[in-house]
Structures are given as C-alpha cells and as structure tokens.
N, C-alpha and C positions, 0 to 999 in steps of 0.2 A: 389374277394374281393370288398366290397363296398367302393368307394372313397367318403369321406365326401365333402359336398359342401363348397364353400367359406363362405357362410353365416353361416354355422354350425361352421366352423373353427373360424370365427371371434367371435361368441358367446363363443366358447371354450376358446379363448385367454383372453377375458374379464373376464371370470370366474376365470381362473388361476391367472391372475394379480390381480383380486379383492380380491382373497384369500391370496395373497402373497405380492409381492413387489410393485404392483400398489397401493394396500392399504397402504403400508408404504410410498410411495411417497405422497399420499394425506395427511396423518398424518404429514409427514415432512414439507410440505408447511404451514400447519396450525400452527405447532410448531415454524416455522420460523417467521411467522407474529405475533405470541404471543410474541416472544422474541424481535422483532423489535419494537413492540408498548409498551414494558415495559421499555427498557433502550437501550443504544447504543450496538450493536451486540458484540463489543470487551468485554463487561462486562458480557456477557452470558456464561453459562457453559453447556456442552454436556457430559453427562455420559453414557457410552456404556454398561457396565456390572454392573448392580446395585444389591445390596442386597435386597431380597424380604421378608425376615424375620429376626427378631433378635434372633430366636431360630435356632441353627446350622443345625439340621437335616431337619427341615421344609424348610430352605433356600436351602439346597442341593436338596430336593424334587422338589421345585419350579423351580430351575435352570435346572434340568434334564427334567422336564416336558416341559419347554419352548423349549429346544433343540429338543426333540422328536416331539413335535407337529408342530414346524417350518419346519420340514422335510416333513410333510404330502403333501404339494403342489408338492414337487419334485416327490413323488410317484404318484401323479396324472398325472404329466407330463410324467413320464415314461410310465404310462398306455395309455395315449393318443397317444404317439409316437410309441407304439408297434403296429405293423400291425397284427390284429387279423384275422385269416383264418379259414375256415371250419375245423372240426375235421379231424385229419389225415394228414393235410398239414402244413409244417413248417412255422411258422411266422417269421417276421424280428424283431430282438432284438433292443429295444430302446437303450440299453447300448452300443451296437456295433455301432448303427447309430450316437450316440453322441460321441463316442470315450471315453466313461466313464467306463473304465474297466481296467484290469491289463495286457493288451496285450504287453506292452513295458514299464515296471516299471522304468528301469534305464534311458531311454531316456526321459520319461515324467518327472521324478524327475529333471534331469538336466535342461530341458527346463523350468520347473516351478521355479527352483532356479534362473535361468538367468532372467526370467521375474520379479520375486520378487525384484532382485537387480535393474533392470532397472526402476521399478516403485517406489520402497521403498525409494531410496537415494534422487530423486528429490522431493518426497512427503514431506520430512522433510523441504526443502527449501521452498516449497509452503506453508506449514503450518506457518512457521515463517514469511513469507511475508504477508500471510493473517492476522496474528495477529498484525503485524506492521501497516498494512493498515486499521485495524478495521473491516474487513469483515468476520472474522472467530472467533468463540466462542472458549473459553478455552476448550479443549477436555480431558476428563478424561477416559482413556481406561478401567479402572477397579476400582469399588468402593466396591468390595467384601471384607468381613472380612477375616482375615488370619486364615483359617482352613486347615486341612490336605488335604482336597478335592479342595481347591481354584484353584491351578494350573491345575490339570487334568480337572476341569470343564471349565476353561479358554481356554484350548487346544481344548476341545470338542466344545466350543462355536465358536472358530475360524474355525474349520473344517466345522461346521454347516453353517456358513456365506459363506465359500467358495463353498460348494456344492449347497446351495440354489441360490446364485446369479449367478454362472456360468452356472449351468444347465438350470435355467429358463431364465435369461436375455440374455444369449448368445446362448447356444445350441438350446433351445426350440423356443425362439422368432425369431431367424434367420431362422429357418426352417419354421415356420408358415408365417413370412413376405414374405419369398420366394414363398410360395404357393399362396400368394395374388398377386404375380406378381411384388413386389417391387424390385427395383434395389438394388444390394448389398450395394453401398454407402449410400443409404437412409435408409436401414435396419440397417447398422452399426451405423449411426447417431442416429436413433430412440432408439437403444439399449443403446448407450452411454448416451444419454440425460436422459433416464429413470433411469440408474444407478446413474447419478448425482443428479437426483430429490429426490431420497429417502435418500440422505445424506444432503439435504438442511437445515435440523434442526441443523447442525453443522456450517452453514454459507455458504457464497458464494464461499469462497476459496475451501472447500472440494467439493462443487458442481462441480467447474471446474476441480479439480484434479481427481475426480472419473469419470467424463465424459471422460477425456483424457484416463484414465486407461481403461475405457470401450471400447473406440475406438480401443486402442492397442490390448486388449484381443479379441475383436470381429474380428479384422483383422487377427490375429494370427489363430484364430479358422477357418476362411475361407481357410487358407493355409494348415492347419494340419487336420482339421475336427476331432480334439480330445479335449474334454473338460477337460480331466484329468490334463494336465499341468496347465491349468488355475485355477482349484480347488487347486492344490498344491501351486501355487504362491500366491493365495489369502489367503489360510490358513497360509502359512509362514509369510506373512505380518501381519496378525492379531495375530499370535502367538507371534511374536516379540513385537508388540505393547501392547497386553493385559498382557502377562507374564512378559515382561520387566518392565512395569509400576508397576505391582503388587509387583515385587521383589525390584525394585530400585527407583520407582517414589517418594514414600513418603520420602525415606531416602535422596533424592536429593532435597527435597523441592518442588516437582512438583505436589504434591496432595493437 
C-alpha cells in the first residue's frame, strides 16, 4: 500500500476543511466582525435554523438538500481514511478506524448521554453569563415555520451537525495531525480552537464554550477511539435546543 506523504496529507486537510468547517470558521469570523461594527454584540441575533422559502414544500426541499450536501465532506473524509489496497486484499475500514459504527450501541448511547449532560448544563450558565456580559448574541435555535415536518427536519439537522463536526474535527483531524507528528495536547488544542472558531458568529461566549466542549470531546476520543458517543452527545444537545425552542420558545416569549 502506498503511504501518502505529509505534504499530500496537508493538502488533503486544507481541502477537507476548505469544503466544510474551515470554511464555516472563516465566514463566522467575518460575520462576527460585521455584527461588532453594526452595534453592541449583545444586541445581535444568531439564528441557527432559518426558513428558506415561504412555500412549505420548497422550504422542506431546501432544508433536506442542505442536510444532504453538508454530509458530503464526511463521505470525503471516510474515503480518505479508508486504506485502499490492491484487488483481492482486504482494506481497513474508516468506520472501524474512527469507531463510527454500531459495534456497541448500548455503551455508546450511555456515554453520549453522559457527555450531553456534562456539557449541556454548564452551557446554559455560560450562555446566561455571556448575555449578561454583552459578549454573546441572542441565539434563536430555530426560526422554521410550524409545519408537520418541522420537528423531523430539526432532528435531522441536529444529527447532521453531530456527524459533520465530530467525524471531521475530532476523528479525522486528530488522525491527520498525529501523522504530522503533532503532540496530542497540541492536536486537541487545535481541534478545540477550530470548533470554537466556527461558532464565533454567535459571540465570544459560544466560542469559549464550544472550545471547551471540543477539548473534552477530543480527550474522550483519545481514550475510547470511538466517535459514535460524541456524535450521539452532540446530536442530543442540538435536538434539545432545536426542538425544545421550536415547541416552547415562542410560547415562553423567547423568540
């Protein structure tokens, strides 16, 4: 099997990030600067799930297309991490390498649930503190109209975020940074800062909170070598935020 050079791997990483979360980080920085130069950050608003059409089924189509195409970089990562061997020789599965499979569903779910509780409860306090300090925008988890498909789409969106972020920023990036000879603490730091960076459009509070979350998730991954519990935890956090706001936010005057 031909082992790719470090130069080739660096180009690969830049391509993957440029098509996915690295691109999001750049846009996030620009959006933050835009908000800072318009008004105090506390007066800004960040909407996570927007309606894309006033026509119900066109909106549904756009939402589903966004979810599907957002997963394409994940497929690219799976392809890059799969060890391709000559015909007749078994290759190494990227799903097994990342621990992104159903090998231990019960344990993965319990770990994911525990991580979601560990991160989710302090996040509420951090958000409140950020709003009080004026360093966090008002976050609206969902601005979709109330259709029959709204909650299923929000759940799919949450799962999409979990898969994209954990597979790329944790599983893939730590693998590639390790091949560059980076120490594990430096790799975890880089992964966590990247995670915080693409949340900067929400303000400095979410940057800090997501960077801490990224450090915890990356550290757990180094111990378990399984990305599935991280995907579950991330998806659960987003489902609670997206669906909870959609169901109760406006009724409570939060929208």
